[in-house]
N, C-alpha and C positions, 0 to 999 in steps of 0.2 A: 512535803514530808521530810523529816531529817534522814540522814544517812543511817542505814541499819547499823546497830552497835557492832556486830561482828565485822561488817565491811569497814567501819571506821577504825577498828583495831588493826585490821589488815593494812589500811592506808598509813596508819601511824607507824606500824612495824616496817613498812617499806621505807618510809622517810628516815626512821631511826637507823636503818641499816646502811645509810649513806648512798643508797641508789639514787642517781640523779636523773633517771629517765632514759628511755630508749634513744631519744634524739641526741643524747650526749655521749653515746657510745658507738661501738662498731657492731656490724651484724653478728660477728662471732661471739662477742661478749653478750649481746642481747639474746642470742640463742641459748647460751649457757645459763643465763639468768632465768629465762622462761622454763627451761627444762628443770632447773632446781626448784623453781616456784611451784611447778606442777605437782610435786610430791606433797605439798601442804593440803591438797584437796582430798587426799585419801584414795580409796579404790572403790570400784563399783561392784554390783552384784555378779555372781557367777553366771556364766553363759554355757551353752551346750558344747561349743567347739570353736577353736580359733585356728585359722590357717594363714600362714605367711604366703603371699602370692607375688608374682612378678608380672607386670603388665607391659606389653610392647607398645612403644610410642611411634608416631609417624616418622620421626627422624632416625629410627633404627635403634634407639636406646631403650632401656627398660626402667621402669620405676617400681618401687615397692608398694604393696598394698596389704592390708590385713582384712581378711574375711572372717567375720564373727557371726556365728549361728546360734539361734535360741535352742532351748532344750527340746521344744516341740516343733511342729511344722511351722515354718515362717509365714507371717501374714503379708510381708512385703520385703523388698530389698532397698535399704536406704544407702545411697551413695553419699558419703560424708567427706566434706572438704574442710580441713582444719583452718583456724584463724592464725593471725600473726603478721598481718600487713603484707602478705606475699613474700616476706623476708625471713621470718622466724616461725617457730612452732613446728609441730610434727605429729605423727600418728600416735606416738606414745602418750603425749600430753592430752590427746583427745579421746583416749580410750575410755576414760571415766564417763564421758558423755554417751559414748556408744553403748556401754554396758547398761546404763540406766534406760536408754531408749529401748534396748532389746528386752530388758526385764519388764518394762511397762507396756510395750506395744506388741511384743511377740515377733518383731521384725528381725531380719538379719541386716548386718551393716558391713559395708566395705569402707574402710578408712584409706584414703588416697594420699600417698606420700609424694605429691607433685613437687617438681623441682622449684627451687627458690631463687629469687633475686637477691643480690645483684649479679650473682654468678649466672643466673638464668632469668633475664628480665622478660617483660612482656614481649611477645605473646606466649612464651613457653609455658608458664603456669596455666594459662587458659587452654592451650592445646593439650597439655598433659591431662587436665581435668576432663576435657571432652572425650579424649581417647579412652580415659578410664571409665567414662559413662558408657561408651559403646561396648567395652569389655564387660562391664557390669550388666548391661542389658542382655547380653548372651547368658550370663550367669542367672539372671532373673528368669529367663526362659527355661533354663534347666530346673529351677526351683518352682516354676509355674506360679510366679507371684508378680504383682505390679512393682514398678520402680518409683522411688522417691529420691529427690535431691535435697541435701541439707548441708548446712555449714554455719560456722560462727565467725563473725567479723569479716575479714577478707575471704574466708571460706563461704560465708553467706553471699558475698559478691560473686564468687566463682560459681556458686550453685545457680543463682538466677541468670548469670551470663550463659552458663551451659544450657539452661532451659530455653533461652532465646535462640541459641545456635541450633538446638534440637528442633525447635519450631521452624526455623528458617531453612534448615537443611533436610527436613522430613526425617529427622532422627527418631530416637526412642520416644515412645509416648510416656510422659511423666505424669504420675497421679497427683503429686503434691510437692510443693517447695516448703521446706522448713528453714526460715531465714532468721538466725539468731543475731541480733544487733548488727545487721549487715552494712557494709560500705555500699552506698547507693549513689553518691554524688560527690563531686570534687569541690563544691561550694563550702568554703570554710568561714563564711560570714553569717551562718544561721544563728538563731538565738541559742541553741544548745552549744555551739562552738564558743559563742561569747560567754555563756554562763559557766561552762565546765571545761574550758580549754586549758586549764592548769589546775594542779592539785589533786587530780583524780587518776585512775588507772591508765587511761589513754588520754594523751594531751594533744592539743592542736599541733605542737611542734613534732610530736611523734608521727602524726598523720602525714605531715609534709615530708618527714624523713622517709616514711614508707613509700609514699608516692615517688620521691626522687630516686630511690633505689629501684623500684619496680619499673619506672619509665626512663631510667638513665638521665634524669634531670630534665626531660622534655615536658615542660608544663602544658604545652598545647595539647598533648595527648590525653591529659586528664579528662577532657570533655568527651572523649570517644565513648559511645554507649557501651562498649565492651569493658570500659573502665568505670564509667558512671551510668549505670543502667537507667537511672531516673531520666536521663536525657534521650533515651530511645524514642524515636518518633512513634513507633507502634508497640503497644503492649498487649493488644488483643491477641488471643490465642495462646497465652501462657497458661501454665497449670495453676490450680488453686494454690494459695500461699498463706502460711502462718508467718507473720512478721512480729518478732519479739524485740522490744526495745527496753533500755534501762533508763531510769529517771535521770541519773547523773552521768550522762554519756554524750560526748560530742556528736556521735553518729545518730542520736535519737531523732532529731527533726527530719533528716533526709530519709531515714528508713520509714518514718510514719507518713511522709509525703509520698514516698514510693507506694505505700499501701493504698493511699487515696487514689493515686493514678491507676493502680491496678483495678481498684473497684470501679472507677469511672470507665475503664475499658471493658467492663462486664466480667471481670475475673472474681471468682469467689475468694474472699480474703478475710482473714482474722488479724486485726492489729491489736497487740497487747503490750501495754506499758507496765513495767514492773517497778513499783515504788520503792525508794530507799536504797537502790542498788546501783552499781557501776557496771561499766563494760566488763564482760567476762563472767557475769554472775552465774551462768547456767552450770558451770563446773562445781559450784558450791552446794551440790546435792546433799552432801553429808554435814552441811554447816548451817544452812538457813532455810526457813520455810518458803521464802519467796522463790528460791531456785526450784523447790519441789513443786510450787504452783506452776512454774514454767513447764515442768515435765508433765504436769496434769494437762496443760493446754496442748502440748505435743501429742499426748495420748488421745485427746479429744479430736484434734485435726486428723490424726491417722484413722481413728474410728469412723469419722464422717466421710473419708475419701477412699480408704482401702479396706475398711471393715474393722471391727473390734478384735481385740486380743481374746481368743476363745478361752 
């Protein structure tokens, strides 16, 4: 299917602006570009309450988080990890996703502002995200609701990695994983990498740039299951998962293969490919119907695992 007309216009606008891609710039410039681009997606629905929080980390530092509550009693607490290749992005740019999830599912959301590479390379982002999950589990107990992990792109990677750690360390019981076009493997020779490795929102060069910053150039580390969860020997015992992929995305094949492996391990999984769109489409709730269908699937998965929005 062809690229959605709205997405095509966005790609053309990026090219016309002179943007040469993340791999051709610095982390600081890429962060500024992503923050500026975030404004184009508009805002999400009103929610009941927003609280700025500070979460203590194992190394004695604190990170920011944003707790967003629905207008009524919450159905669950979603711990959301933002995308950006472990290097860029933040909770402000992800707030639109959280607002639509709250509106549709009745859940509360914690947006986690984990520390970024290259200033804070692996394993700091993983440790931050897991420590934030432990903090959120206590918050979920206060609210008397189940806990869900979610994330887009690298955030989807961190969400499923935290689910693995929780399983192995007898951590919080997680009701559902919502993985939006997640990074699942370091193999850059898949069909989707070959077909969509240039000319789209996320390129093959971008992914190598992200990996190099996250892992300080150590290519051998890319195969670690806490980097490439598809390579984990054991997937049994993980929570149910909704895996969302984009047709024109280098990460499409690895995420769909991860879904197949989860299913083979006896995990309840929904794998959904959204046609005509690129990496990052879920933020386009105000722009395209395909993104809205993605939110429909999130609502469905939440209803089947934690219960419907009353």
